[in-house]
N, C-alpha and C positions, 0 to 999 in steps of 0.2 A: 453486517458485520462481517469481518474478512480476516482471514490470517495471511500475513505479509511474509514472504520470503525471498531473499536475495541471492541472483545467481553468484558463483565465486567470483567472477569479473566485478559485479557491481559492490559486493563487499570490500574487494580490494581497492575500488576506486574510492568507496567512502572512508575506509581507514587511511587514505592519503590525502584526504582534506585537512585543512588547519581546523584547529579546535572551534573557532567560533563558527565556521560552516558547517563543520561536522554536526554541531548541536542543532543548527537551523535545519539540516538534511533529516537528522534523528525526529524532529518535530513532524516532519511531514510523513515520516515512515508511520509515526504513531496515528496521525490523521487518516493514513489509509486503510487503519484497522477499521474504520467507519465506511468503507465503501459500501454502497454507492454514494453515500452522503457525504461526498467530499467536494468542498467548495474549490474552484480554481482548477481542476482537473479538465484537460482540452484532449478531444479526440483528435489522434494525428491521421493524416490521410496519404496517399500514395503508395510507396512502397511499406510505409509502416501502418497502414490500416489494420485497425485492430489491436493498436497500441493506443498509451494516453501518456500525458507528460503534466507533471506538476513543476512548479519553479520556485525558487528563492532567491531574490536578487539575480544574480547572472548566473545561477545555477539551474541544473534541470535533474529530474528525475522520470526515467523512461519506465514505463511497467505496462504490463498486461493482465488481463483477468482471466482465469481460466473458464471456460463454457461450462465445465461440470460443478455443479453446487453440492455441498453436504449438509444434510439434514441434520441437527444435534440436538441434545436435550440440554437444557438450560434452568437451573434453579437459581432464584433469586432469592435474598435475606427477606424480602415482604411477602413470598409466596410460602413460607415456613411456619406451620401452628404447630400447634401441641401434639395434634394425631394424626395430621397429614401435611404431603409435601405437595405444591401443584409445579408439575413441569412444563414450561414452554418448549414448543418446538422452535428453533431456529435455524434459517439457512443462512450457511458460512461460506463465501466464496475464497478462492485462492488467488490473491493478488501477487504476481510476480515482478520483482523489480528487476530491472536488464541492464541498465546503465545509469551512472549518475556523473555529472561532470559540468565543467562550465560552457556556457552557450556557444562560446568560438569553436566552430568545429564539430559541435556535438552531435549533430545528425550526418556528417559527412562519416565515408567509410571507405 
């Protein structure tokens, strides 16, 4: 389980996408909430070591996962009974999306 945050630059790049691609990238961001159980994520190497990318068609989403994890309480409907509530401890990671864009020139700076 993870919380997904966009940098201001990534948010601007997301808003500049046409409607169909905007919707596809939003679906990727929702999938990222399930980190680390996200299929298709590729660890980057070289200068981008420590970062990951997901792709949809010709578009890429570059992100990183924070080293610090937060433990939080989670109550689910099936854990509530008349006289007590069962609370599970869950680890929440922070995923920061840094860049969204077309593959052409995506990794060039």
